[in-house]
C-alpha positions as CSV (number, residue, x, y, z in Angstrom):
1,E,119.5,78.3,136.3
2,S,119.6,74.6,135.7
3,H,116.0,74.8,134.4
4,V,117.1,77.3,131.8
5,E,120.0,75.2,130.8
6,S,117.8,72.2,130.3
7,F,115.3,74.3,128.3
8,L,117.9,75.8,125.9
9,P,118.6,72.6,123.8
10,L,114.9,72.2,123.2
11,L,114.6,75.8,122.2
12,H,117.6,75.6,120.0
13,S,116.4,72.4,118.2
14,T,113.0,74.1,117.7
15,L,114.5,77.2,116.2
16,V,116.7,75.0,113.9
17,A,113.7,73.0,112.7
18,C,111.7,76.2,112.0
19,N,114.6,77.7,110.1
20,L,115.1,74.6,108.0
21,F,111.3,74.5,107.3
22,L,111.2,78.1,106.3
23,L,114.4,77.9,104.2
24,T,113.1,74.8,102.4
25,N,109.8,76.5,101.6
26,Y,111.6,79.6,100.4
27,I,114.0,77.6,98.2
28,S,111.1,75.6,96.7
29,S,109.1,78.7,95.9
30,Q,112.1,80.4,94.3
31,W,112.9,77.2,92.4
32,Q,109.4,77.1,90.9
33,D,109.8,80.8,89.8
34,L,113.2,79.9,88.3
35,V,111.7,76.9,86.4
36,N,108.9,79.1,85.1
37,V,111.4,81.7,83.8
38,L,113.5,79.0,82.1
39,L,110.4,77.5,80.5
40,V,109.1,80.9,79.3
41,H,112.6,82.0,78.0
42,P,114.3,78.9,76.5
43,K,117.8,79.4,75.3
């Protein structure tokens, strides 16, 4: 049980890092699409 408890923080930090990486990539791709839309349709 102590082995699992020592492994959980590493697993948690890895999941957080993966989520941040995926979220950043998703936001950047969405942002590029938004910029393209704004450039194509200027107000």
